[in-house]
C-alpha positions in Angstrom: 0.0 0.0 0.0 1.4 3.4 -1.1 0.4 7.0 -0.4 -0.2 9.2 -3.4 1.6 12.1 -1.7 5.4 12.4 -1.6 8.4 14.3 -3.0 11.6 13.2 -4.6 14.5 15.0 -6.3 17.8 14.0 -8.1 20.6 15.8 -9.8 22.8 14.5 -12.7 26.1 16.3 -12.8 27.4 17.7 -16.2 30.6 19.4 -15.4 29.8 23.0 -14.4 26.1 22.3 -15.1 23.6 19.8 -13.6 20.2 18.5 -14.6 17.8 18.9 -11.6 14.7 16.7 -11.5 11.9 17.2 -8.9 8.8 15.0 -8.6 5.9 15.7 -6.3 2.7 13.8 -5.9 -0.8 14.8 -4.6 -4.2 13.2 -4.4 -6.3 12.5 -7.5 -8.9 9.8 -8.4 -7.1 9.1 -11.7 -3.5 9.3 -12.8 -2.4 12.7 -14.0 1.2 13.4 -15.0 2.4 17.0 -15.6 5.9 17.5 -17.1 7.7 20.8 -17.2 11.1 20.7 -19.0 13.4 22.9 -21.1 12.0 23.7 -24.6 15.0 22.0 -26.2 14.0 18.7 -24.6 10.4 18.8 -25.6 10.7 15.5 -27.5 11.4 13.8 -24.2 8.0 14.5 -22.7 6.2 11.4 -24.0 8.9 9.0 -22.8 9.2 10.7 -19.5 5.4 10.4 -19.0 5.6 6.7 -19.8 8.4 6.2 -17.3 6.4 7.9 -14.5 3.2 6.1 -15.4 5.0 2.8 -15.1 5.8 3.6 -11.5 2.7 5.5 -10.4 -0.9 4.3 -11.1 -3.0 7.0 -9.3 -2.7 10.6 -8.2 -1.3 13.8 -9.8 2.4 13.7 -10.3 4.3 16.9 -11.2 7.7 16.5 -12.8 10.0 19.5 -13.1 13.3 19.3 -15.0 15.7 22.2 -15.1 19.4 23.0 -15.6 21.4 24.6 -12.7 24.9 25.9 -12.7 27.2 25.0 -9.8 27.7 27.8 -7.3 30.7 30.0 -8.3 31.3 28.0 -11.5 32.0 29.9 -14.7 29.4 29.8 -17.5 30.2 26.6 -19.6 31.1 27.3 -23.2 30.4 25.3 -26.2 31.4 25.3 -29.9 28.7 25.3 -32.6 30.3 22.8 -34.9 27.9 23.3 -37.7 28.6 27.1 -37.8 32.3 26.5 -37.4 32.3 24.2 -40.4 30.4 26.7 -42.5 32.7 29.5 -41.3 35.8 27.5 -42.3 34.5 26.9 -45.7 33.9 30.7 -46.2 37.3 31.5 -44.8 39.0 29.1 -47.2 37.1 30.5 -50.2 38.0 34.1 -49.0 41.7 33.2 -48.6 41.8 31.6 -52.1 40.1 34.6 -53.7 42.2 37.3 -52.0 45.4 35.2 -51.7 45.7 36.5 -48.2 46.2 34.4 -45.1 44.2 35.5 -42.1 43.2 34.2 -38.7 39.8 35.1 -37.1 39.8 36.6 -33.7 38.1 35.0 -30.7 35.8 38.1 -30.5 34.7 37.4 -34.1 33.9 33.8 -33.3 31.8 34.8 -30.2 30.0 37.5 -32.2 29.1 35.0 -35.0 27.8 32.6 -32.4 30.4 29.9 -33.1 31.5 30.0 -29.5 28.8 30.7 -26.8 27.3 29.6 -23.5 26.1 26.1 -23.2 22.3 25.7 -23.6 19.8 22.9 -23.1 20.2 21.8 -26.7 24.0 21.3 -26.1 23.4 18.8 -23.3 22.5 15.2 -24.1 18.9 14.6 -23.2 19.8 11.1 -21.8 21.0 12.9 -18.7 17.5 14.0 -17.9 16.2 10.5 -18.2 18.8 9.2 -15.8 18.0 11.9 -13.3 14.3 11.1 -13.6 15.0 7.5 -12.6 16.9 8.6 -9.6 14.1 11.0 -8.5 11.5 8.2 -8.9 13.6 6.0 -6.6 13.7 8.8 -4.1 10.0 9.4 -4.1 8.9 5.7 -3.8 10.2 4.8 -0.3 8.5 7.8 1.4 5.2 6.9 -0.4 5.5 3.3 0.8 6.3 4.4 4.4 3.3 6.7 4.5 1.2 3.9 3.0 2.2 1.6 5.9 1.3 4.2 8.4 -2.1 4.7 6.8 -2.6 0.9 6.6 -2.2 0.6 10.4 -4.7 3.4 10.9 -7.2 1.9 8.6 -7.0 -1.5 10.1 -7.5 0.0 13.6 -10.6 1.8 12.3 -12.0 -1.3 10.7 -11.7 -3.0 14.1 -13.8 -0.1 15.5 -16.4 -0.7 12.8 -16.5 -4.3 13.7 -17.3 -3.3 17.2 -20.2 -1.2 16.0 -21.4 -4.0 13.8 -21.6 -6.3 16.9 -23.5 -3.7 18.8 -25.9 -3.1 15.9 -26.6 -6.8 15.5 -27.1 -7.3 19.2 -29.4 -4.3 19.5 -31.4 -5.2 16.3 -32.1 -8.7 17.6 -34.2 -7.2 20.5 -36.1 -4.7 18.5 -39.2 -6.9 17.8 -39.5 -7.9 21.5 -39.3 -4.2 22.6 -41.9 -3.3 19.9 -44.2 -6.1 21.2 -43.9 -4.8 24.8 -44.5 -1.2 23.8 -47.5 -2.2 21.7 -49.1 -4.2 24.5 -48.5 -1.3 26.9 -50.2 1.2 24.6 -53.2 -1.1 24.0 -53.6 -1.4 27.8 -53.4 2.3 28.3 -56.0 2.8 25.6 -58.3 0.3 27.4 -57.9 -2.3 24.6 -56.1 -5.2 26.2 -55.6 -8.1 23.8 -54.2 -11.6 24.6 -50.7 -12.2 23.3 -52.1 -15.1 21.1 -54.6 -12.8 19.4 -54.2 -13.4 15.6 -54.2 -9.7 14.8 -51.5 -8.9 17.4 -49.3 -11.8 16.2 -49.7 -10.7 12.6 -48.7 -7.1 13.4 -45.7 -8.2 15.4 -44.6 -10.6 12.7 -44.8 -7.9 9.9 -42.9 -5.5 12.0 -40.2 -8.0 12.8 -39.8 -8.7 9.1 -39.6 -5.0 8.2 -36.9 -4.3 10.7 -34.8 -7.4 10.2 -31.2 -6.5 9.4 -29.7 -9.9 9.3 -28.7 -9.7 5.7 -27.2 -6.2 6.2 -25.1 -7.4 9.1 -23.9 -10.4 7.1 -22.9 -8.3 4.1 -21.3 -5.7 6.4 -19.2 -8.4 8.1 -18.1 -9.7 4.6 -17.2 -6.1 3.5 -15.0 -5.6 6.6 -13.3 -8.9 5.9 -12.6 -8.0 2.3 -11.3 -4.6 3.4 -8.7 -6.1 5.7 -7.7 -8.7 3.1 -7.2 -6.0 0.4 -5.1 -3.9 2.7 -2.5 -6.7 2.7 -2.0 -6.7 -1.1 1.2 -5.5 -2.7 -0.5 -3.5 -5.4 -2.5 -0.3 -5.8 -5.7 -0.7 -3.8 -7.1 2.8 -3.4 -9.9 2.5 -5.9 -11.0 -0.9 -4.6 -11.0 0.3 -1.0 -13.0 3.4 -2.1 -15.6 1.2 -3.6 -15.8 -1.0 -0.5 -16.4 2.1 1.6 -19.4 2.9 -0.5 -20.7 -0.6 0.0 -20.2 -0.4 3.8 -22.0 2.9 3.8 -24.9 1.4 1.9 -25.3 -1.4 4.5 -25.2 1.1 7.4 -27.7 3.3 5.6 -30.1 0.5 5.1 -29.8 -0.6 8.7 -30.5 2.9 9.8 -33.6 3.1 7.6 -34.9 -0.1 9.2 -34.0 0.8 12.7 -37.2 1.9 14.4 -35.1 2.2 17.5 -33.4 5.4 18.8 -30.4 3.5 20.2 -29.9 1.6 17.0 -30.2 4.8 15.0 -27.5 6.5 17.1 -25.2 3.5 16.7 -25.6 3.8 12.9 -24.7 7.5 13.1 -21.6 6.7 15.1 -20.5 4.0 12.7 -21.0 6.3 9.7 -18.8 8.9 11.4 -16.0 6.4 11.8 -16.5 5.2 8.2 -16.1 8.8 7.0 -12.7 8.9 8.6 -11.8 5.7 6.8 -13.0 7.2 3.4 -10.9 10.3 4.0 -7.8 8.2 4.6 -8.6 6.0 1.5 -8.5 9.1 -0.7 -4.8 9.3 0.0 -4.0 5.8 -1.0 -2.7 4.9 -4.5 
């Protein structure tokens, strides 16, 4: 289990210059990958996205790639070999035409752009890919550690929900009996005492017991909680599956509450839903 949040960074040295890669992750239902890199390396965007997508299946991942000069280091220079070749050809033609031997000055070479400061296009793009891999390796361990912490919290909350489930089942089992007692009491207060074996009374109590029966809901709720714990132990992205299970658990609690006809049972449902909401909030952080 991994968290969707985290940060990783790596630097690939290139003499006086270095490629800096930073990766940050935040919560999202789907996988979103945003890449910001130097214009000269635009062709790398697709391959970088694929590399990140292979390591991250859910959440928004922001990838930033930039060049940084080492502190106090002089600006790195480079020679434009294409321009130099063209310049040499022109110089040779000029020397042959004028029959004059001449040597260009360094100032002329700089002014013509043959010698200049190093730019992104002068740096092999492979260095960015290497730094990206290092940054991914840096972000994955913190995500895994955060995921383990969330896993412990979730399992503890599932145990709390199990406790609520037991209380709900126990309270629900006595609802028909309490309804029968209250019904008999109201009939007596109204001066309409009926024997317990009266057919009309038996039919009313039987219908009520059927309407408020939550045996199926409690069985499914127990199954959902078992599945939740089992899925938490998988070594794969489980965020979407756990999110779906939370919806199913909520549905069973909601149905139980609608059948309650009992103030204590209704309050237990509210308390269980409150705990489930904490679980859902945590699940939103899981990849």
